C-alpha positions, 0 to 999 in steps of 0.5 A, a space after each residue: 239674367 235668364 237661366 240655361 234651362 229657360 233658354 233650352 225650354 224657349 229653344 225647344 218651343 221654337 223648334 216645336 213651333 217651326 216643325 209644326 208650321 213646316 209640317 202644315 206647309 208640307 201638308 198643303 203642298 202634298 194636298 195640291 199635288 194630290 190633285 194630279 192623278 194618274 189614269 189609264 187615259 193615255 194618248 198615242 203620240 208622236 215626238 212632233 205631238 209631244 213637242 206641240 204639247 210642250 209648246 202649248 204648255 209653256 206658252 200658254 202657262 210657262 209661268 204658272 205653278 206645276 198644277 197650271 201647266 198640268 191643267 192646260 195639258 189636260 184641257 189640250 187632251 180633252 180637246 183632242 178626245 172630242 175630235 172637234 179640234 183635230 185628231 192629232 195633239 199638233 192639230 189640236 194646238 194649232 187649231 184656228 184662234 184657239 190658243 193666242 200664242 200660235 198667232 204670234 209671228 215671233 215666239 220668245 226663246 224658251 227659259 230652259 228650266 221651264 221649258 224642261 218642266 213643260 216637256 216633263 209635264 207633256 210626257 206625263 199628260 200624254 201617258 195618263 196624268 190628269 188634274 182631278 176636277 178637269 175631266 170634262 173641261 174644254 175651255 179656259 181664259 186668263 183671269 186678267 181677261 173679262 169674262 169672254 162671251 164664249 164662257 158659260 158661268 154655269 159651266 165654270 169647273 175652277 180657277 187654277 193659277 191665272 187661269 178659269 177653266 170651263 167645261 163647255 162654252 155658250 154658242 155666240 
């Protein structure tokens, strides 16, 4: 028969292990969220620009985690800063053959929760939130697509969720 003291010791050990495991998980989550940084690099935008960025986040990365959504928005803003794709967020988002969802005739109805998250992230990014390591990134593709012709492996920045990010593209 097990004594009360032995049960108490076992319970304390189990509780300590659970707390340590939970603390380690929280540390990993914090490290990931630390990749989202606040900068002074804000964007002047209209309500329409905010809506365009929200759509781009939602339809490009709606099922991705928070960091993946921030990353797509960050690349969109990086493109805006270059001026090559347009001088407004909407022009960048709807630039010819840049974001696949813009070529679809009918888009699925957004999931309310994921749409609200995309809206919040759009505002954050327009107000200076960025992903550490993507300061120069202008391109990305889904990881289930074999490396596109434009992808310059020497310019690979990182992979976040199902997207691979690049700083530059090859001329093809």
